[in-house]
N, C-alpha and C positions, 0 to 999 in steps of 0.2 A: 564327561563334558562339563564345562563351566560356562557361566554367562559370557565371559570374555571369548571363549572358544566358539560359542554359539553366534556371537556377533561377528566374529571373523568369518565364519562360514556363510552367514547371511550377506556379508559385504561382497561375496563372490557371485551372488545370484544376479542374473539379469533382471530387468525391471518388469513393468506391468505386463500381465498376460493379455491385456487389452480385451477384456470381456465386452460384449456388445453393450452399448450405452443403455439400451432399454432394459437389459438384465439388471444392471446396477440400480436403475430407478425403480424397477418392479420389486427389488429386494426390500425396499423401504416399507412397502405396503404389506408384503407377505408375512405370514406368521410362521414361526418354527413350531415343531411339535413339542409343546410345553408339558412338563409333568405336573404342573400345578393344576389343581382341579377346581376351577371356579364354577359358578352356576352353569349347568349344561345348556347348550344351545340346541334347539330342535329345528333343523332346517325344514322348510316346507317342501312338500313333494307329493307324489301320487300315493294312494293307499294300496295300489296293486303290489303283489308279491314280486320280489326280484327272483331271478333264476336260482340263485343260491338259497334264498329263503324257502322256495318251494322244495328244493332237495332236502333241506334241513327238516322242514315240517313233515315231509313224507318219511324221512328216516326215523324221526321221533315216533311217528304214528306206528311204524312197523316194528321198531325194536325197543322203544322206550327212551327215557331221557339220555342225553348225550353229555359228554364232558365239555368243559370250556376249551380244552385242547382241540377236540374235534371241531367245535364251532369255529375257532380261530383258523385252524388249518384249512377248513373248507372255504371260509370267507376270503382268505388271502391267496390260496394256492390251488383252488379248483382248476383243473386243466383248461377249461374254456371260459368259466364265469368268475374265476377268482380275481380279486382286486389287482394283483400284480401281473396277471396273465393276459389281461385285456389290452387291446391296442387302440381303442377309440380316443381315449383321453389320457393326457400325461398325468402322472401322479405327483411329480416333483416340480416345484417352481411356481411362479405366480399363477399359471394356468391350471395348476393341479390342486392338491389338497394340503400340501405342506411344503416347507423349504428347509434345507439342511445347511450346516455351516460351510461346506465346500462351495455351495452355490452362492453364498453371500460374499465371500472374500477369498481370493487366492492365497492370502497370507496363512490361512488355516492349514491348507494342504502343504504349503511350503515348510512351515515349522514342524509339522509331523514328519515330513521328509528329512529334515535336518536331524531329527532325533534318530530316525531309522539309520541314516547314513553314519551317524556317530557311533551307533552300536556295532555296525559292521567294521568300522575303523578300529574299535577297541577289542572286539571279540571275534570278528570274522576272519582275521588273518588274511591270507592270500586266497581264500576260497571264493568261488563264483557266487554271485548273488541271484536269488530268485525272489521276486516279490509276489505277494499273495493278498488278495482282498476278499473278504466275505461280504456278500451283498453290495456290489460296487455302484448301485444306482445307475446314474447316467455316465459314470466313468470320470466325473470331474475331479474327485479326490485323487484317484490314481494318476490322472494326467498331470496334476500339479506336483505330485511326488516324483514322477518320472522326469519332469522338467528340471527338478532339483538335481537328480542323479545325472542327468545329461550334461550338466554344467561342471562336473568334476571328472576329469579324465580317467582317474583310477576307477571310480564307481561306474562310469559310463562303459568302460571296457569289461568290468567284472560282471555287470548285469547281463544275464542271458535269457531269463524267462520271466513272464508275468502270468500268474495263474489267477483266474477270476471264478469265484464260486457263485453261480447264478442259475436259477431255474427258469426265469421268465424269458421267452424268446424276444419279447419286445425290448426288455432291458439289455439283452445281449446285443441286439442290433444297435442300440444307442451307444453301448460301450465300444463296439467295433468301430463305429463312425468316429468316436472321440479319440481313440487310442491308436488306430492303425497307422496313421501317418508318422507319428513319433516313433512307434515301434519299428516300422519299416526303415526309417531313416537311420536308426542305430543298430539294426539287425537283431532286435529283441523279439522273441517268439511269444505270441499270445496264445493262452490255453484257457478253455472254458470247461468247467466241471459242474455237475449237478449237486455234488456233495463234497465235503472236505475230505472224507476218507478215500476219495478217488485220487488225491494228490499223494504220490509215493513219498515215503520217508527217505531222505537223502542227506546225511550229515556231512557229506563231502561238499555240499553247497550250504551257504548261509541264508536261511529263510527269513524274510522280513514280512510280517503280517499286519494287516489293518482290518479292524472290524468296527465300522462306524455306523451306529444305529442299525445293528444287525440283531443282537440278542433280544432287543425289545420286541421284535416281530416274531419271535419263536413261540409256538404253542405252550400253554401252561395249564396246570390243573389247580382248581380252587379247593382248598381243604379247610375244614373246620374242626377244631378240637372239642370233643365232647367227653363226658364221663366214660364213654365206651372206647375212646381212642380217636384216631383221625378218620373222619368221614368226609367223603367227597361231595361238594356242592355241584349239582348237575343242572342241566337246562332242559326243561320240559316245554311243551307247547302250551299256549294260553288256553284256558277253559272254553269249551264250546257253550255259548250262552243258551243254545237250544237243547242241550243234553240235560236229562234229569239228574239230580244229585242222588247218588245211591251210596249209603254207608253200609258196608258189609261187616259183620262181626269178625273180630280178630284182625282187622286192618291195622297195620303198623303206622304209628304217627310219623309224620315227616315235617321238617321245617319248611314251610311253603312261603316264600317271600316274593310277592308279585313285583315285577319290575315296573318302572314308570312306563307310560305309554310309548310304544315304538311306532305308532302310526298317528297321523294328525287327527284321525277321527276318534282317538281314545282307545282303539282296539289293542288289547294286550296279547301279543302273539307268542311271547316267550316269558317264562317265569323260572325262578330258581327253586330247586327242591333239594333237600338233603337226602343222601342215600340212607336207607333204613339202618344200615350197620356198617362198620368199617369193612373194607374189602382188602384183599392182599395188596393191591396196587396202592391204595390210599395209605395203608399202614407202612408200606415200604417207602413211599415218598415222605411220610411224616418222620421216618427214621433216617432219612438221607442226609441230615445235618444235625449235629449235636445241639445246635442252637435252637432247633424247633422243639426239642424235647422239654426245654425250660419254659415254654410259653404256657400261659394259664388256659384253663377250659374257657371256651368261647372265642378263642383267637382264630382268625382266618389268615391263611397264607397262600400266596400265589407261587406255585412251585413248577419250574420248567425242567423236566427231565431231558428235554431236547437240548437245553442250554448246558446242562451238566455233561451230556454225552459229547457235544461238540467241543466244549472246553477241554475235555479229556483228550479228544482227538488232536486238538491243537497242542496240548502238552506233549503228546507222543511225537508230534512233528518237530517240536523245538528242542526236545531232549535228546542228547547224543548218547545212546546206550553203548555204541561201539568204543567211545573214548573213555568210558568209565568215569564220566564227569570231569575229564581233563579239559574239555572245551564244550561250549554251548553250540547247539545246532541252529540257533536263531532267536528272534525276539518278536514281540507283538505289542500293539497298542489297541486297547479296547476303549472306544468312545461311545458313551450312551448316557441316558439319564437314569437316575436311581441312586443307590448308595450301598453301604456295607450293612445291609439289614434286609429282613424279609418284609414284603409288602402284602397287604390283604385287600386293598380296595383301589388299585391304581389302573385297572383295566378301563380303557377309553377308546374312542374313535375320533377320527378327524375327517371332516368333509368341508371342502371349500375354505380351508384355513380356520375352521371353527371346531371346537370340541362338541361332539354330538354323542347321543346315547350309543353304546357299542352294539345295540341290537337294532339300530336304525338302518334301513336299506342294506342288509347283509350282502357283501360282495361289491358294494359301491363306496365303501369307506375304508380308510386305513385304520387298522387296529394295532394297539400298542399297549405294553405293560412295563412298569418299572423293572429295571435290572437289579438283581441282588448280587452285587459284586463279591460279597463274602461267599456266596454259593459257587461262583466261578473259582474262587480260591480253594474252596473245599474239594473241588473236582481235580485240582492240579497241584496240590500242596507237595506231593512227592516228586513232581517233574519240573516244576517251574519256580523261579524266584519272582515274587510279586513286588511291584513298586506302586505305591499309592493305594487307592485312587486320589487324585487331586481334582479340584474344580477345574473346569475348562479355562476359566480366567487366570487362575494361578499358573497353570501349565503354560499357557500362551505368553503370559507376561515374562515368566522366567526364561522361556526359550527365545525371547528377543522380539516380541511383537512390535514394540515401539520403534526399535531400530529398523526393522523391515518396513514399517509404515512410513517412517521418515524418508527412507530411500525412494519409495514409490511416489510419495508426494513431491519430492524434489524433482522427479523426472516427469511428473504429470503436466499435461498441457491444459492450462486453464484452471480457474478456481472451482468450476463446477466439478471437474474430475477429482480434484483434491478433496472437495467436500464429500463426494461419494465414497472415496477410499476411507476417509476418517469415519464416516457414519457406519460403514460396513464393519470396520475393525472394532468400533465401540460396541456394536451389537453382539459381536462374538464374546465380549467380556462383560457384558451388562450384568451388574451384580444382582439385579432383580429379574433377570431373564436367562439367556443362554450361559452366561458366565458362571452361574452357580448351579443351574439345573442340570447341566451336563457334567459328567465325571470322566476322567481319563485315567486309565490304569495301564501301567507297563508290565510286561512279563518277559522274562529271559529264561532260556533253558538252564537248568541247574548245572553248576560246575563247582569244582573244588576251590577253596580259597574264599577270601572276602572281596567283594566288588569294590573298586575304587570309587571315590566320590564323583569322579568324572563319569563313570559308568552309571551311577545312580542319579545323576542330574537329569531333570529338575525335581526328582522325587525325594528331595532331601527334607528332613523334618524341620531343620532350622535354616533353610536356604534364605 
């Protein structure tokens, strides 16, 4: 694809999806999930334990300190009390705790859709299309992508299936509401799965994958490099002020770093402790990337084996073993914040569009951690060709953001709507906000030969 080709495809799209007026207005005030860590905000609230907090404290009392992965998994995905599993309050949008790019502007999803469509045109041949999204939220991004595909006759007829990886019943219901009409209109089948490995490999179809703010919500382990090797930083419960202090001979020392107050009355309910010695799992994770071995003693890294595993599964899905690399089985776009490096202190929570302590009101806040894009590459280097990552601003500009925005504004009724469209688009590419905080990485199944410049667009080094 080239810029001219992108503009040509955009000119074929119909105009405004006509989101409700209040949605565009609310988008101005809502915050996105920023990876920048300013001074933390501590929302006021009751000092009572949340349901998840009680479970965590009881678990620690019974079995000892837990990993950050266990804490994150329990807070977000507990079957009844997890953040994403509850039904009472929306998590996305002005009424929730954060807002995402697809909710801000339709242009975001449309440009991603154009990239996916172009990959099918170059590498998909005459194969049928199946679309897949990891963590589809309310279905807004997939809806915008499907609108793009519906406006190109060849793609519309080639598209057969839409697969959505989602564990939350609440989110599944929202996705079904959002996507059913469009899918039924064109005869596309919707499928839901709890995990990516439930989607069968099928190189006879060309699989197009989206993962927008998905990897940031996967559980991670916090490791610290010591003179003994990689040791895991664990979570223990706060000390009981009524319990006597007893020092036993031979007790092994540990790095005990109290957290900031997680309750408004100053009670410390959780604290970090360092495992007494390296464990088989911490050693394995510390060796899972050659990059980690070069870090000095004292370094901390957030490592997500879940991310590594899912990236590997994604590679298996997009790599065509049957063709012996004569053709690719598909492509993917990963959109998240982070970069091509390991992080050690990016764990944070969002509540009411503010950054709060990650141990505040467990189960009632969104938890997130920066994505190590190089780690995703490590997991798939033998299966996929990687493109980028680029900043979100650079990707969208190269894909024709301004061209699409101009078309939408030309058809808009009234100056207020034009202003809303302009404001939303600028927010997506804000150089001190979403435009640089979010990264976009393309991945295509490995095949023989060199990819053309059109296939690598917009991930060209000198574009």
